[in-house]
C-alpha positions as YAML, in Angstrom:
chain: A
units: angstrom
residues:
- id: 1
  name: MET
  ca: [144.14, 188.29, 14.85]
- id: 2
  name: GLN
  ca: [141.79, 189.58, 17.79]
- id: 3
  name: ILE
  ca: [142.96, 189.31, 21.45]
- id: 4
  name: ALA
  ca: [141.11, 189.81, 24.02]
- id: 5
  name: ILE
  ca: [142.20, 190.81, 27.61]
- id: 6
  name: VAL
  ca: [140.00, 190.44, 30.51]
- id: 7
  name: THR
  ca: [140.97, 191.22, 34.11]
- id: 8
  name: ILE
  ca: [138.57, 190.11, 36.70]
- id: 9
  name: SER
  ca: [138.89, 191.76, 39.70]
- id: 10
  name: ASP
  ca: [136.08, 193.41, 42.12]
- id: 11
  name: ARG
  ca: [138.99, 195.96, 43.14]
- id: 12
  name: ALA
  ca: [140.40, 196.61, 39.86]
- id: 13
  name: SER
  ca: [136.87, 197.20, 38.22]
- id: 14
  name: ARG
  ca: [135.66, 199.72, 40.92]
- id: 15
  name: GLY
  ca: [138.75, 201.89, 40.63]
- id: 16
  name: ALA
  ca: [140.32, 200.78, 44.09]
- id: 17
  name: TYR
  ca: [143.88, 199.77, 42.88]
- id: 18
  name: PRO
  ca: [145.27, 199.99, 38.89]
- id: 19
  name: ASP
  ca: [145.06, 196.63, 37.01]
- id: 20
  name: LYS
  ca: [148.36, 195.39, 36.66]
- id: 21
  name: SER
  ca: [147.62, 192.10, 35.13]
- id: 22
  name: GLY
  ca: [146.51, 193.41, 31.85]
- id: 23
  name: PRO
  ca: [149.19, 195.53, 31.18]
- id: 24
  name: ALA
  ca: [151.22, 192.62, 32.35]
- id: 25
  name: MET
  ca: [149.54, 190.04, 29.11]
- id: 26
  name: GLU
  ca: [149.57, 193.21, 26.93]
- id: 27
  name: THR
  ca: [153.38, 193.36, 27.06]
- id: 28
  name: TRP
  ca: [154.25, 189.73, 27.33]
- id: 29
  name: LEU
  ca: [152.01, 189.48, 23.86]
- id: 30
  name: SER
  ca: [153.62, 192.14, 22.22]
- id: 31
  name: GLU
  ca: [157.25, 190.90, 22.98]
- id: 32
  name: ALA
  ca: [156.23, 187.36, 21.90]
- id: 33
  name: ILE
  ca: [153.92, 187.48, 18.96]
- id: 34
  name: SER
  ca: [155.58, 188.43, 15.52]
- id: 35
  name: SER
  ca: [152.62, 188.55, 13.20]
- id: 36
  name: PRO
  ca: [149.67, 191.40, 13.41]
- id: 37
  name: PHE
  ca: [147.24, 191.54, 16.22]
- id: 38
  name: ALA
  ca: [144.74, 193.67, 17.92]
- id: 39
  name: ILE
  ca: [144.24, 193.87, 21.06]
- id: 40
  name: THR
  ca: [140.71, 194.91, 23.33]
- id: 41
  name: ARG
  ca: [141.14, 195.35, 26.89]
- id: 42
  name: ARG
  ca: [137.94, 194.99, 29.51]
- id: 43
  name: ILE
  ca: [138.46, 194.94, 33.34]
- id: 44
  name: ILE
  ca: [135.24, 193.25, 34.99]
- id: 45
  name: PRO
  ca: [133.98, 192.51, 38.58]
- id: 46
  name: ASP
  ca: [134.03, 188.88, 40.07]
- id: 47
  name: GLY
  ca: [131.29, 186.74, 39.68]
- id: 48
  name: LEU
  ca: [129.63, 184.22, 37.40]
- id: 49
  name: ILE
  ca: [127.19, 186.23, 35.28]
- id: 50
  name: SER
  ca: [129.62, 189.18, 34.81]
- id: 51
  name: VAL
  ca: [132.65, 187.03, 33.64]
- id: 52
  name: ARG
  ca: [129.91, 184.40, 31.53]
- id: 53
  name: ASP
  ca: [128.38, 187.15, 29.64]
- id: 54
  name: GLU
  ca: [131.85, 189.37, 28.83]
- id: 55
  name: LEU
  ca: [133.43, 186.04, 27.73]
- id: 56
  name: ILE
  ca: [130.39, 185.58, 25.65]
- id: 57
  name: ALA
  ca: [130.51, 188.92, 24.14]
- id: 58
  name: LEU
  ca: [134.19, 188.81, 23.48]
- id: 59
  name: ALA
  ca: [134.45, 185.48, 21.55]
- id: 60
  name: ASP
  ca: [132.03, 186.01, 18.83]
- id: 61
  name: HIS
  ca: [134.95, 188.64, 17.50]
- id: 62
  name: CYS
  ca: [137.88, 187.54, 19.16]
- id: 63
  name: ASP
  ca: [140.44, 184.49, 18.53]
- id: 64
  name: LEU
  ca: [141.95, 184.27, 21.62]
- id: 65
  name: ILE
  ca: [140.65, 185.51, 25.04]
- id: 66
  name: LEU
  ca: [143.02, 185.67, 28.03]
- id: 67
  name: THR
  ca: [141.68, 186.49, 31.85]
- id: 68
  name: SER
  ca: [143.37, 187.26, 34.77]
- id: 69
  name: GLY
  ca: [142.01, 186.51, 37.78]
- id: 70
  name: GLY
  ca: [138.98, 184.48, 39.41]
- id: 71
  name: THR
  ca: [140.52, 181.32, 39.69]
- id: 72
  name: GLY
  ca: [141.12, 180.59, 43.47]
- id: 73
  name: PRO
  ca: [138.86, 179.79, 46.38]
- id: 74
  name: ALA
  ca: [137.09, 182.29, 47.65]
- id: 75
  name: GLU
  ca: [133.60, 182.88, 47.62]
- id: 76
  name: ARG
  ca: [133.66, 186.04, 44.43]
- id: 77
  name: ASP
  ca: [136.09, 184.03, 42.16]
- id: 78
  name: GLU
  ca: [133.19, 182.08, 40.05]
- id: 79
  name: THR
  ca: [135.71, 182.30, 36.58]
- id: 80
  name: PRO
  ca: [136.12, 178.80, 36.39]
- id: 81
  name: GLU
  ca: [132.11, 178.23, 36.72]
- id: 82
  name: ALA
  ca: [131.70, 180.82, 34.14]
- id: 83
  name: MET
  ca: [134.06, 178.77, 31.96]
- id: 84
  name: ARG
  ca: [132.10, 175.94, 32.04]
- id: 85
  name: GLU
  ca: [129.02, 177.67, 30.90]
- id: 86
  name: VAL
  ca: [130.50, 179.61, 28.08]
- id: 87
  name: VAL
  ca: [132.96, 176.75, 26.32]
- id: 88
  name: SER
  ca: [131.74, 173.92, 24.28]
- id: 89
  name: LYS
  ca: [135.29, 171.97, 24.83]
- id: 90
  name: GLU
  ca: [137.17, 171.97, 28.07]
- id: 91
  name: LEU
  ca: [141.12, 172.18, 27.37]
- id: 92
  name: PRO
  ca: [142.29, 170.93, 30.90]
- id: 93
  name: GLY
  ca: [145.73, 170.22, 29.99]
- id: 94
  name: PHE
  ca: [146.23, 174.20, 30.13]
- id: 95
  name: GLY
  ca: [145.15, 174.62, 33.59]
- id: 96
  name: GLU
  ca: [147.60, 171.46, 34.72]
- id: 97
  name: LEU
  ca: [150.31, 172.94, 33.33]
- id: 98
  name: LEU
  ca: [149.64, 176.61, 34.62]
- id: 99
  name: ARG
  ca: [149.29, 174.81, 38.29]
- id: 100
  name: CYS
  ca: [152.60, 173.04, 37.74]
- id: 101
  name: ALA
  ca: [154.64, 175.98, 36.33]
- id: 102
  name: SER
  ca: [153.27, 178.00, 39.54]
- id: 103
  name: LEU
  ca: [153.90, 175.76, 41.90]
- id: 104
  name: ASN
  ca: [157.72, 176.78, 41.19]
- id: 105
  name: GLN
  ca: [157.06, 180.15, 42.09]
- id: 106
  name: THR
  ca: [154.75, 179.33, 45.47]
- id: 107
  name: ALA
  ca: [152.94, 176.66, 47.05]
- id: 108
  name: THR
  ca: [149.62, 178.22, 47.02]
- id: 109
  name: ALA
  ca: [149.49, 177.46, 43.05]
- id: 110
  name: ILE
  ca: [147.53, 174.22, 44.09]
- id: 111
  name: LEU
  ca: [144.67, 176.53, 45.20]
- id: 112
  name: SER
  ca: [144.01, 177.85, 41.61]
- id: 113
  name: ARG
  ca: [141.68, 176.66, 39.59]
- id: 114
  name: GLN
  ca: [142.92, 177.80, 36.12]
- id: 115
  name: THR
  ca: [141.49, 176.11, 33.22]
- id: 116
  name: ALA
  ca: [141.00, 176.38, 29.18]
- id: 117
  name: GLY
  ca: [137.99, 175.99, 26.17]
- id: 118
  name: ILE
  ca: [136.99, 176.67, 23.09]
- id: 119
  name: ARG
  ca: [134.04, 178.93, 22.21]
- id: 120
  name: GLY
  ca: [133.12, 178.38, 18.49]
- id: 121
  name: ARG
  ca: [136.85, 179.69, 16.83]
- id: 122
  name: CYS
  ca: [137.96, 181.19, 20.13]
- id: 123
  name: LEU
  ca: [140.38, 180.20, 22.51]
- id: 124
  name: ILE
  ca: [140.01, 181.46, 25.87]
- id: 125
  name: ILE
  ca: [142.63, 180.83, 28.61]
- id: 126
  name: ASN
  ca: [142.23, 181.21, 32.45]
- id: 127
  name: LEU
  ca: [145.77, 183.06, 33.74]
- id: 128
  name: PRO
  ca: [146.19, 183.53, 37.46]
- id: 129
  name: GLY
  ca: [145.65, 187.21, 38.82]
- id: 130
  name: ASN
  ca: [148.90, 187.79, 40.56]
- id: 131
  name: PRO
  ca: [150.57, 190.35, 37.77]
- id: 132
  name: ALA
  ca: [154.15, 188.43, 38.80]
- id: 133
  name: SER
  ca: [152.87, 184.86, 37.70]
- id: 134
  name: ILE
  ca: [151.86, 186.30, 34.06]
- id: 135
  name: SER
  ca: [154.71, 186.08, 32.30]
- id: 136
  name: LEU
  ca: [155.36, 182.35, 33.78]
- id: 137
  name: SER
  ca: [152.01, 181.37, 32.94]
- id: 138
  name: LEU
  ca: [151.94, 182.50, 29.47]
- id: 139
  name: GLU
  ca: [155.49, 181.08, 28.70]
- id: 140
  name: ALA
  ca: [154.65, 178.05, 29.86]
- id: 141
  name: VAL
  ca: [151.61, 177.23, 27.68]
- id: 142
  name: PHE
  ca: [151.91, 179.61, 24.76]
- id: 143
  name: PRO
  ca: [154.11, 177.46, 23.08]
- id: 144
  name: ALA
  ca: [150.66, 175.17, 22.28]
- id: 145
  name: VAL
  ca: [148.51, 178.19, 21.26]
- id: 146
  name: PRO
  ca: [149.16, 178.67, 17.93]
- id: 147
  name: TYR
  ca: [148.42, 175.09, 17.11]
- id: 148
  name: CYS
  ca: [145.66, 174.97, 18.96]
- id: 149
  name: LEU
  ca: [144.33, 178.12, 17.32]
- id: 150
  name: ASP
  ca: [145.05, 176.11, 13.97]
- id: 151
  name: LEU
  ca: [143.14, 173.40, 14.97]
- id: 152
  name: ILE
  ca: [139.77, 175.09, 15.80]
- id: 153
  name: GLY
  ca: [140.23, 177.51, 12.96]
- id: 154
  name: ALA
  ca: [140.91, 180.78, 14.50]
- id: 155
  name: GLY
  ca: [143.23, 183.69, 13.20]
- id: 156
  name: ARG
  ca: [147.04, 182.50, 12.40]
- id: 157
  name: VAL
  ca: [149.36, 183.77, 14.93]
- id: 158
  name: GLU
  ca: [153.31, 183.43, 14.43]
- id: 159
  name: THR
  ca: [155.75, 183.84, 17.39]
- id: 160
  name: ASN
  ca: [159.04, 185.29, 17.78]
- id: 161
  name: PRO
  ca: [161.29, 182.33, 18.74]
- id: 162
  name: ASP
  ca: [163.71, 184.15, 20.96]
- id: 163
  name: LYS
  ca: [160.67, 184.50, 23.12]
- id: 164
  name: VAL
  ca: [158.70, 181.30, 22.39]
- id: 165
  name: LYS
  ca: [159.32, 178.32, 20.75]
- id: 166
  name: THR
  ca: [155.73, 177.45, 19.55]
- id: 167
  name: THR
  ca: [154.84, 173.61, 18.52]
- id: 168
  name: ARG
  ca: [153.30, 172.66, 15.15]
- id: 169
  name: PRO
  ca: [152.97, 169.33, 13.20]
- id: 170
  name: ALA
  ca: [155.12, 169.49, 10.00]
- id: 171
  name: PRO
  ca: [152.77, 169.56, 7.03]
...
């Protein structure tokens, strides 16, 4: 199982401040996933072209890509637009659930344009840029991730039931 974590931030990519969302995703995954996996980490600037090109390059050898950032209404927030150019199938339920879960934390969650989609045998999920929202977001959507990976022919992932209870149909 190959997982990529992509932090999308102009300031973090320039070194203006440390990336906190990438490490938060990695920590959460290490607690939630019980099967072997490897992580590739990237920090890239905002923008349609940078996000699109990085997602395409990673999707060729990853089963799961988690992004953080670039989903708001600001001018440079173009992660959803890049996703539309990258994925063959959008999975809007992920974004709907992410926004619902985040509304319990902040009223500004309605400004988020998170989504998810499939490119080949890779699932790509956009998470919020706020590091404090990473755990909440992953707890909300990850129960469906292992079965989605099964359905698209990606690597199999098993989870720690004390951290996340996955949903797979009975054989």
